[in-house]
C-alpha positions as CSV (number, residue, x, y, z in Angstrom):
1,M,-7.2,-1.3,-1.2
2,E,-10.7,0.0,-2.1
3,K,-12.3,-2.6,0.2
4,I,-10.0,-1.5,3.0
5,Y,-10.9,2.2,2.5
6,N,-14.6,1.5,2.6
7,T,-14.2,-0.5,5.8
8,I,-12.2,2.4,7.4
9,K,-15.1,4.8,6.5
10,E,-17.7,2.5,8.1
11,D,-15.5,2.1,11.2
12,I,-15.2,5.9,11.6
13,K,-19.0,6.3,11.4
14,N,-19.5,3.6,14.0
15,H,-16.9,4.9,16.4
16,P,-18.3,5.6,19.9
17,D,-17.1,9.2,19.9
18,L,-19.2,9.8,16.7
19,K,-22.2,7.8,17.8
20,S,-22.5,10.0,20.9
21,S,-22.1,13.2,18.9
22,L,-24.3,15.1,16.5
23,L,-22.7,13.2,13.6
24,G,-24.4,10.0,14.8
25,M,-27.8,11.5,14.0
26,I,-26.9,12.8,10.5
27,E,-26.8,10.4,7.5
28,D,-25.3,12.7,4.8
29,W,-22.3,14.7,6.0
30,K,-21.6,18.2,4.6
31,R,-18.7,20.6,5.2
32,S,-19.8,21.5,8.7
33,Q,-20.0,17.8,9.7
34,F,-16.4,17.2,8.5
35,V,-15.2,20.1,10.7
36,I,-16.8,18.4,13.7
37,L,-15.2,15.1,12.7
38,A,-11.8,16.7,12.4
39,D,-12.2,18.1,15.9
40,I,-13.2,14.8,17.3
41,I,-10.3,12.9,15.7
42,S,-7.8,15.6,16.8
43,E,-8.9,15.6,20.4
44,N,-8.7,11.8,20.4
45,L,-5.2,11.8,18.9
46,A,-4.0,14.4,21.4
47,N,-4.7,11.9,24.2
48,S,-3.7,8.7,22.3
49,L,-1.2,6.4,24.0
50,P,0.1,4.8,20.7
51,L,1.0,8.3,19.5
52,T,4.3,8.6,21.4
53,D,6.2,11.9,21.4
54,P,8.4,11.0,18.4
55,R,5.4,9.8,16.3
56,R,3.4,12.8,17.4
57,L,6.1,15.0,16.1
58,S,6.3,13.0,12.8
59,L,2.6,12.5,12.2
60,G,1.0,15.4,14.0
61,T,-2.4,15.2,15.8
62,T,-4.6,17.0,13.4
63,I,-6.4,16.2,10.1
64,S,-8.0,18.9,8.0
65,P,-11.7,18.8,7.4
66,I,-11.1,19.1,3.6
67,T,-8.8,16.0,3.7
68,L,-11.5,14.0,5.5
69,Q,-14.2,15.2,3.2
70,R,-12.1,14.2,0.1
71,F,-11.5,10.8,1.7
72,F,-15.2,10.2,2.2
73,E,-16.6,11.7,-1.0
74,N,-14.0,11.0,-3.7
75,D,-13.7,7.6,-5.5
76,Y,-10.8,5.5,-4.6
77,Q,-7.7,6.2,-6.8
78,F,-4.5,4.2,-6.7
79,K,-2.4,7.4,-7.2
80,T,-3.8,8.9,-4.1
81,H,-3.1,6.2,-1.6
82,N,0.6,6.1,-2.5
83,D,1.0,9.8,-1.6
84,L,3.2,10.0,1.5
85,R,1.1,12.7,3.0
86,F,-2.1,10.8,2.6
87,I,-0.6,7.6,4.0
88,K,0.2,9.7,7.2
89,T,-3.4,10.8,7.3
90,L,-4.5,7.1,7.1
91,D,-2.1,6.2,9.9
92,K,-3.7,8.9,12.1
93,I,-7.2,7.7,11.2
94,C,-6.3,4.2,12.1
95,I,-4.8,5.3,15.4
96,F,-8.1,7.0,16.1
97,L,-9.8,3.7,15.4
98,G,-7.6,2.0,18.0
99,K,-4.8,0.6,15.9
100,N,-1.1,1.4,15.8
101,D,-1.2,2.5,12.1
102,L,-2.6,1.5,8.8
103,N,-0.5,-1.7,8.6
104,D,-1.9,-2.8,12.0
105,Y,-5.4,-2.0,10.9
106,I,-5.1,-4.1,7.7
107,H,-3.6,-7.0,9.7
108,Q,-6.2,-6.9,12.4
109,N,-9.3,-6.5,10.2
110,F,-8.3,-8.6,7.2
111,K,-6.6,-11.5,8.9
112,D,-7.4,-15.1,7.9
113,E,-10.3,-16.1,10.1
114,N,-11.0,-19.5,8.4
115,N,-7.4,-20.7,8.1
116,L,-8.1,-21.7,4.5
117,K,-5.4,-23.2,2.5
118,P,-4.4,-20.9,-0.4
119,E,-5.7,-22.2,-3.7
120,E,-3.5,-22.6,-6.7
121,D,-3.7,-20.2,-9.6
122,A,-5.8,-21.9,-12.3
123,N,-3.9,-20.0,-15.0
124,N,-0.3,-20.8,-14.2
125,N,-0.6,-23.3,-11.3
126,L,1.0,-20.9,-8.8
127,S,-0.2,-20.5,-5.2
128,D,-0.8,-17.0,-3.9
129,K,2.5,-16.9,-2.1
130,E,4.3,-18.1,-5.2
131,L,2.5,-15.5,-7.3
132,V,3.8,-12.7,-5.1
133,S,7.3,-14.2,-5.0
134,K,7.3,-14.4,-8.8
135,F,6.1,-10.8,-9.1
136,C,9.0,-9.6,-7.0
137,E,11.4,-11.8,-9.1
138,F,10.1,-10.5,-12.4
139,Q,10.1,-6.9,-11.1
140,F,13.8,-7.2,-10.2
141,D,14.5,-8.8,-13.6
142,A,12.7,-6.0,-15.5
143,L,15.2,-3.5,-14.0
144,K,18.0,-5.4,-15.8
145,Y,16.7,-4.3,-19.2
146,L,17.0,-0.6,-18.4
147,P,17.1,1.8,-20.2
148,N,14.8,-0.4,-22.2
149,I,11.4,-1.5,-20.8
150,N,10.4,-5.1,-20.9
151,L,7.2,-6.3,-19.2
152,E,6.9,-9.7,-20.8
153,K,7.4,-11.7,-17.6
154,L,5.9,-9.1,-15.3
155,S,2.6,-9.1,-17.1
156,T,2.0,-12.8,-16.3
157,T,1.6,-12.0,-12.6
158,V,-0.4,-8.8,-12.6
159,G,-3.9,-8.0,-13.9
160,K,-4.3,-6.0,-17.1
161,D,-4.9,-2.3,-16.4
162,S,-4.2,-2.9,-12.7
163,P,-2.9,-0.1,-10.4
164,I,0.2,-2.1,-9.5
165,L,1.1,-2.5,-13.2
166,A,0.6,1.2,-13.9
167,R,2.9,2.2,-11.0
168,T,5.5,-0.3,-12.0
169,V,5.5,1.0,-15.6
170,S,5.8,4.6,-14.3
171,Y,8.7,3.6,-12.1
172,L,10.5,2.0,-15.0
173,K,9.8,4.9,-17.4
174,D,11.2,7.3,-14.8
175,K,14.5,5.4,-14.7
176,S,14.6,5.0,-18.4
177,E,14.0,8.7,-19.1
178,N,17.0,9.4,-16.8
179,N,19.1,7.0,-18.8
180,L,19.8,4.9,-15.8
181,V,21.1,1.3,-15.9
182,F,20.7,-1.3,-13.2
183,V,23.9,-2.4,-11.5
184,T,24.0,-6.1,-10.6
185,E,27.7,-6.9,-10.8
186,N,29.1,-8.6,-7.6
187,N,25.5,-8.7,-6.3
188,R,25.5,-5.0,-5.7
189,S,21.7,-5.0,-6.3
190,N,19.7,-7.6,-4.5
191,Y,16.4,-8.2,-2.7
192,E,14.9,-10.7,-0.2
193,I,11.4,-11.7,0.8
194,Y,12.0,-12.9,4.4
195,Q,8.4,-13.4,5.4
196,I,5.2,-14.1,3.5
197,T,1.9,-15.0,5.0
198,T,-1.8,-15.1,4.0
199,V,-3.8,-12.4,5.7
200,S,-7.3,-13.1,4.3
201,E,-9.1,-14.7,1.4
202,D,-12.6,-14.9,0.0
203,S,-14.1,-15.7,-3.4
204,E,-13.0,-12.4,-4.9
205,L,-10.0,-11.1,-3.0
206,R,-7.0,-12.4,-1.3
207,V,-4.5,-10.5,0.8
208,I,-0.8,-11.5,1.2
209,K,1.5,-9.9,3.7
210,T,5.3,-9.8,3.1
211,K,8.3,-8.4,4.7
212,E,10.9,-7.3,2.1
213,F,14.4,-6.0,1.8
214,W,15.4,-4.2,-1.4
215,N,18.8,-2.8,-2.2
216,L,18.9,-1.3,-5.7
217,V,21.9,0.4,-7.3
218,F,21.5,2.5,-10.5
219,K,24.2,4.1,-12.6
220,D,23.9,7.1,-15.0
221,E,26.0,8.0,-18.1
222,R,28.6,9.7,-16.0
223,E,29.1,6.6,-13.8
224,N,27.3,8.2,-10.9
225,N,25.7,5.7,-8.6
226,F,22.2,6.1,-7.1
227,V,21.1,3.8,-4.3
228,V,17.7,2.9,-3.1
229,H,17.7,0.9,0.1
230,H,14.6,0.0,2.1
231,I,13.0,-2.6,4.4
232,N,9.3,-2.7,4.8
233,T,6.0,-4.6,5.2
234,Q,3.8,-4.8,2.1
235,F,0.3,-6.1,1.5
236,Y,-0.6,-7.6,-1.9
237,F,-4.2,-7.7,-3.1
238,I,-4.9,-10.6,-5.5
239,R,-8.2,-10.6,-7.5
240,N,-10.2,-13.4,-9.1
241,F,-10.4,-12.8,-12.9
242,G,-12.8,-15.6,-13.4
243,D,-10.5,-18.4,-14.5
244,H,-7.3,-17.2,-12.8
245,W,-5.9,-15.1,-10.0
246,K,-3.5,-12.2,-10.5
247,I,-2.1,-9.3,-8.4
248,W,-4.3,-6.2,-8.7
249,D,-2.8,-3.8,-6.2
250,N,-0.6,-3.5,-3.2
251,Y,0.0,-1.2,-0.2
252,N,3.6,-0.2,-0.1
253,P,4.2,2.5,2.6
254,D,7.7,3.3,1.2
255,F,6.7,3.6,-2.4
256,A,7.5,7.3,-2.5
257,N,11.0,6.7,-1.1
258,L,11.6,3.7,-3.4
259,A,10.6,5.7,-6.5
260,K,13.0,8.6,-5.5
261,I,16.5,8.6,-6.7
262,N,18.8,9.6,-3.9
């Protein structure tokens, strides 16, 4: 995701509306430059065709200068990019850059240009697509141990100290602390990966796109049921750890909803 963030920043600076403004003549932006940037983006969004009335109502057409300044000046942190408000900000920035949203930006800018065949994982002999499929399988299996937490299988598919592992552990701990158990009888809980494709790959990073359906049912001590149901598109970022490839991070636009018990 960090690579994508940096590309977005460069594309903003190279946008024609910025090149023809005072911002195009200033290398280091300060507070006043981000105020100008916010005005340029807001004016563009107000006249944007992809931003239809329902989306305009949902997303809005403005971005605060402070948010833009934080995006440009702060280091990438995995906790930030899963904040729903910040995801909406990224969607608006990507609309400004001529895309439909962040998903569209990732697909258009990181698609597989060389049509390379995915290499196999040197560590466990899994292809990239198989690695992502196994991660989803092991993530689902880990829920079956609740309220205990078991990461034995899951840790074989994700990098040590990776953002995606940290989020998964946090998700499991949240359910464990609420004394929830996972309901699988009669297939009440289930998931499906119904599309998986290679978006891009190089010597250090590979991007896999999936479309997933998750239906998860949890039960508390009083037999109350809590259901999480979502369908979305996800992007998995697989890094080269020298002698093997593992999942390092992912972009899940519905993570906030998935983590929420409702």
